[in-house]
N, C-alpha and C positions, 0 to 999 in steps of 0.2 A: 569505468562504470558503464554498464549496458542497460538500456531500457528494454524490458521484456513486455510485449503486448499481453494483456491479461487473457486475451482470447486463445493464446498459445498454450495456456495451462489447462490441464484437465479440470473438470468441475470440482473433483475431490481435492486436487492440489491447490486450486484457488481458494476453496473454502478453508482448508487448513492454514494457508498463508495468511488470509484475512483474519481468521480467528486468533492466530498467534499474535498478529499485529495489534488487534484491538484489546487483547488482554495483557499487553505489556505494561509494566509499571511506567507511569508518567504520561500515558495516553489520556488526553483531556477531552471530554465531551460537553463541557460547559456546566451550567448549574443543574440541569436536569439529568437524572440518572436514567440510562437506557439499558434495556436488556441486551444480552450478547447477540441475540438474533437481530435486534434493531441496529446495533453497532455494525454488525457484519453487512447488513443491507445498505446502510449509509455509505460504507467504504466501497462496496461493489458498485453502487450508483455513481460514486465519484470516479471510479475506474472507467465505467461505461461512458461517462460524459467527457472523459479526458482531463478532469480536474486533478486526478491523482494517477500515479504511474507506479509500476513495479520496477525496481532497479536492482541490478546485481552488481555488487562491488567485487571486481575481479581480484583485487589485492587482498581483501579480507575473506573472500569466498562466502559472502552473505547476501541474502535477499532482504529488501526492505520495501515499504510503500511510503511514498512521499508525494508532495504536491508536484504538479507538472512544472510550476514555476521554479521550484527548488531544483528539480532534476535538470531543467534547462540551464540554470545558473551553474550547476556542477559540471555539466558537459561542456560549457563554454570556457570553464577555467582549467579543464584537463589539457 
């Protein structure tokens, strides 16, 4: 697994990745319903603060967004 700094993605690629992430089945935003724009903004803020990271799974050849703590745990177990 490789952590990809969000700053290395083009704005369009980052937008598309975050939109795909927030519209996935099973993504939970609590009791209040937020618009797509609000959800994207929340995730981008988390990426900017370092609370979330973009990870690339080399075995599956997929990208995902996860918490920084989860990514750190994964990289320590590899």
